[in-house]
N, C-alpha and C positions, 0 to 999 in steps of 0.2 A: 504564532500570529496568523490570523486569517489573511489569505492573499487578497490583494486588491482586485476588483472586478473592472474589466475594461470593456467599453462599448465601442463598436466600430461599424460603420456602414448601416446604421439603423438597427442592427441585430445585436443581441447580447453576445459578446465574445467573452464567454466566461473562461481560468487556469486551475509514527506508530511507534503512538510509538509502542511497537511490540518489542521493546528492547529492555533488558534488565542487566545492569552491571556491564553495559557495553557490548553484550552479546545479543545477536538477533535471535529471538525465540520463535519457534514454529516453522522454520524452513524445512521443507521436505518435498516429497513427491506430490504431484497435483492430485487433489481430490475433487476435481471440478465436475465430474459426471454424476448425475443424479439418476435414481432408478427405483425399483420396487422396494429394495431394502431400506432406502431412505424413507419411503412413504410409510412403511411399517413402523419404524422407530419413531418417526415424527408424530404418528397418531397414537402411539402407545405410551411414550414416556415424555417427561418434561425436557426442556433444553438444558444442556450442560452449563454449569456455572463454575468458572475457574477463578477462585479467589486470588490466585497468584500464578504468573506464567510458569513457574517451576513446579506447581502443585495442581495439576489438572483435576477436574471433578472425577471422582472414582465411582460415583453411583451409575446405575444404568440410566443413560440419558442420551438425548439426540444432539449430536455435535453439528450444528448448523453453520459450518464454515469450511472453506477449502483453503489450501495453501499450495503454492508453486514457487519455483525459483529457477533462475537461469543466469548465464554469464554473458557479459560483453567485455571481451578482453580480460583485464585483470580486475573487473568490477562485478560483484554479484548483485543481482536484483531478486528480492523476495516479495511475494505478493500474497495478500490475505483478503478474504471477503466472505459474504454470506452465500450459501447455496440456495436458500429460499427466502423471499421477502414478501410480506403481506402487501396487498394492493394499497397504495397511498401511504405506506410507511416509509420511514427514513432508513437508510442503510449506509454503512461505511465500507470503503475499500482502502486498504493500506498498502502502499508501495515503499519499499526500503532499498536503498542502494548502499553497499558496503565496499570499501576499497580493500582489496587483498594486499598482502605484503609486497608482491611483485609490482604493484602499481606505484610504489614509492621508489623504485629503482630508476629514477629519472632525475634530470637536472632540476634543481629548485623545486623539490616536491611540495614545499609549503604553498606554492602558487600554481603548480601544474597537476595537482591531484584534486579534482573538484567535480561537481555536478553542475551543469549550467541550465538544464531543463529536464522536466519529466512530463511525458504525455500519457494520458490515461483515456482508455476507451471504456465507457460505461455500458451496461446492458441496454438493449434497445428500449427507448421510451423513458429512461431515467433522467430526471431533471437535476442539474448541478446546483448545489446550494452553497458550499464553501469548501475550503481546503486549509488544513493546518500543517505547517512545515516546521520540523524540529531537527536539530543536529546533535550528535553525541560524539565526543572523543572518549574512547574507553580509558578507564582508570581502575586501579586496584580496589578491591572491596576493603572496608565496608561501605565507603561512600559510593564507589563506582562512578561511571561517567554520568555527568549531569546533562539533562536535556536542555537545549537552548532554543528558544523560538527564533525562526529565521524569516527575513523579509522575502516576499515573493509577489509576482503578478500573475493572475490567472486569466487565460483567454480561452473561450469556447469557439471552436470552429463552427460557423453557421451551417456548413454543409454536412460534415461528418458527425458533429456533436462531440468530437474529441476535445478533451480539456488539456491544455498545455500550461504548465506552471513554470515560470522562468525566474531564475535567480537574478539578483542585482549584478552589476558589472563585477567581473572577477569570479563569479560563480559561488556556490556553497563549498567551502574548503572541507576536504576530508583529511583530518589530521591523524597521524599514527599514535597509538597508545598501547597499553598493556592490559591484559585480562589475566591477572595472576602473574605467572612467569612467561606467559605466551604473548606473542605479538597479536594485536587486534587493531584492525583498521577503523578509522572513523566512519560514521554513517549519517545519512540524511533520510528522514522518514516523512512521508506525506500521507495524511489521512483525509480522504475525499468523502464528503458528505453529499448524498443524493436523496431525492424523493422518488419513490417508485411510482409507476403509472397506475391508474385506476382500472387497468385491464390486463389481461394475461399476455404480457410481452416478455421482456427479459432476454437472456441468451448469453453469448460469449462476451468476455471482457478481458482487459489486460493492460499492460503498461510497458513503456520503453523509456530510455533516458539518453541524454547527451552529456559530454564533458570534455575537458582538455585531455587529449590522448585516448579518449574512448572511441573505439571503432564504430562505424555506422551500423545500425541494426537493419536486418531485412524484414523485420516484423516485430511482434511483441516479445519482450524478454521473458515474461511470465504471464500466464493466463488463468482464467477461471470461467465458471459458468454459473449463472444465477437465474432462477425462475421466480416469476411473480405468481402468487397464489391468492385465492379468495380469503378474506379476513376470517370467515367462519372456519377455515381449515388451517389458519396460520397460528403463529406463536408470538405475534406482536412485532414491534420494530426490531430489526435485526442488523447485525454488522459483524465485522471481523473481530 
């Protein structure tokens, strides 16, 4: 469900599922830095097309995305986005929060394991369009965990441009589940849609989150870097 847009003080205060079978796909080390190797591949081959998260494109292709992850206490944050975006094109950035098994070793975990807000910093000059929030409780295959749309309110800070997405009272609950015979924590995924600027801006981006029992972060839990390029050298609208 697309979050509601809040306006305050006369300025717009605007707020993945990359999940299959309850398992977050694509977590790994950051690939946020761009360089000459990226330029060569970008100009020589077509973008990668993954028909399924478990079966990535095997052809020689340009993978126009980064991934990064980090921890806040017993919660893992995973982050995905585009390395390059055409001027004026739309791009998506995906933030996923997953509760680890240790997170449930608390009193009343059904109400004390949750995410209450997610804050995203977009690359410089990117205009916020919308956000979609979904939750998954892992379940055994073949059905796996089913994604459920979650209510949210989105607010854009008029000074920093950071987008904060807030859950309703009580937060987005992260429920325990199973992935085969293994424990798997519930997750909440946010897919942010932005419009790139019509000039060469872009830069660092990332996200952090809050929740009951989640320690305060000193910065971004996971980060990436996105460049804006002229359309003549681009590959069209891009995203995670």
